[in-house]
C-alpha positions, 0 to 999 in steps of 0.5 A, a space after each residue: 383406202 388401201 387395207 393391207 393383212 399379213 397374216 402366216 407369222 410363228 415359230 420355226 426352228 432354223 433352216 427350216 421355212 415358212 410363207 408369209 401372206 399378203 392380203 390387201 382390199 380396197 381401190 385400185 390395190 393393183 396400181 400399187 406394188 408391194 414391199 415386205 419389210 422387217 424389224 428386228 429386236 432392237 433393230 432399225 427396220 429393212 426393206 427385204 423384197 419388194 414386187 412391182 405389180 404391172 412387169 412382176 420385176 423384183 427385188 431384193 436385200 441381198 441377206 436373203 437375195 437366194 433363200 426368200 422369194 415373193 410372189 403375186 396373186 392378183 386376182 387374190 390381191 395377196 404377196 406371198 413370202 416365201 422364206 426357206 433356210 431360216 435363221 435366228 436372226 431373221 427372227 422378227 417383226 414382217 411388215 407389208 406396205 403399198 406405195 411405191 416398188 422400192 425397198 430402200 425408201 419405206 418413207 415411198 410406202 403410202 400403207 402399212 399392215 401392221 405385222 405379224 411376227 417371224 420367229 427362228 428359234 430351237 
């Protein structure tokens, strides 16, 4: 059974930065892509970024492409999401999930963390 735990959320001012962590435990964690999703109040959950474990290839939603960076430390079994130049509309619960390498199909995720809240406000 794979378990995912997010951390690093909090309150940040507009224009600020934050780094989220997703730490995995369990068997065969290296076989899964890790994807970050977010759900803003009153909105549907959307994919933000994903990283392929074998190739290191990454993919980003257009809205974050130039501001967010995803990376992976296989030894620590941790995936990071560095978020720069944050905007109020980035306020959301951020979740990491393990599954296929995609940000478009959350149904292809097999395991989910419980999420961490990011609030962007002055």
